[in-house]
SEPA-592346 format. One record per residue (C-alpha): residue number from 1; x, y, z. Coordinates in steps of 0.2 Angstrom, whole numbers, always signed. Layout:
N
PT  num     xx     yy     zz
PT  NUM      X      Y      Z
...
//
This chain:
80
PT  num     xx     yy     zz
PT    1   +437   +333   +374
PT    2   +438   +315   +369
PT    3   +427   +302   +380
PT    4   +444   +291   +384
PT    5   +452   +306   +388
PT    6   +439   +312   +401
PT    7   +438   +295   +407
PT    8   +457   +297   +408
PT    9   +457   +313   +417
PT   10   +444   +305   +430
PT   11   +454   +291   +436
PT   12   +470   +302   +436
PT   13   +461   +313   +449
PT   14   +455   +299   +459
PT   15   +474   +291   +458
PT   16   +478   +309   +466
PT   17   +463   +309   +478
PT   18   +467   +293   +485
PT   19   +486   +297   +487
PT   20   +483   +315   +496
PT   21   +488   +317   +513
PT   22   +482   +334   +516
PT   23   +464   +335   +525
PT   24   +462   +354   +519
PT   25   +466   +348   +502
PT   26   +453   +333   +505
PT   27   +440   +347   +513
PT   28   +443   +357   +497
PT   29   +437   +344   +484
PT   30   +423   +338   +495
PT   31   +416   +358   +496
PT   32   +419   +358   +477
PT   33   +410   +343   +474
PT   34   +396   +344   +484
PT   35   +390   +360   +474
PT   36   +389   +371   +489
PT   37   +397   +391   +491
PT   38   +414   +387   +498
PT   39   +419   +397   +511
PT   40   +436   +397   +511
PT   41   +446   +404   +527
PT   42   +465   +408   +528
PT   43   +473   +401   +543
PT   44   +482   +413   +554
PT   45   +499   +408   +546
PT   46   +491   +412   +527
PT   47   +486   +428   +535
PT   48   +503   +435   +541
PT   49   +511   +429   +523
PT   50   +498   +441   +516
PT   51   +502   +455   +529
PT   52   +520   +454   +529
PT   53   +521   +455   +510
PT   54   +506   +470   +510
PT   55   +520   +479   +521
PT   56   +534   +474   +510
PT   57   +527   +479   +495
PT   58   +519   +495   +503
PT   59   +538   +502   +511
PT   60   +545   +497   +495
PT   61   +555   +483   +502
PT   62   +548   +474   +488
PT   63   +546   +481   +472
PT   64   +534   +466   +467
PT   65   +533   +459   +448
PT   66   +527   +463   +432
PT   67   +514   +453   +424
PT   68   +524   +446   +411
PT   69   +539   +440   +423
PT   70   +525   +432   +433
PT   71   +518   +424   +418
PT   72   +535   +419   +411
PT   73   +537   +411   +429
PT   74   +520   +400   +429
PT   75   +523   +395   +410
PT   76   +540   +388   +415
PT   77   +532   +380   +431
PT   78   +520   +373   +420
PT   79   +529   +366   +408
PT   80   +541   +357   +417
//
């Protein structure tokens, strides 16, 4: 990466941080930038979502997606 692109990336990130209103995002960034081991905990709501998804998959209600389907969806989101 060229130095000018590096500086632009830094400024873009600073801009996003300035406008961030989500405390969990800011806490995450603080942990990453402090070079301390990240101890991430799921909230109870997140744990419930994971449990429900696992139950649906194991019971056959949700067949899941192939890697190609997931990859295609992620690439389409990334490309706008």
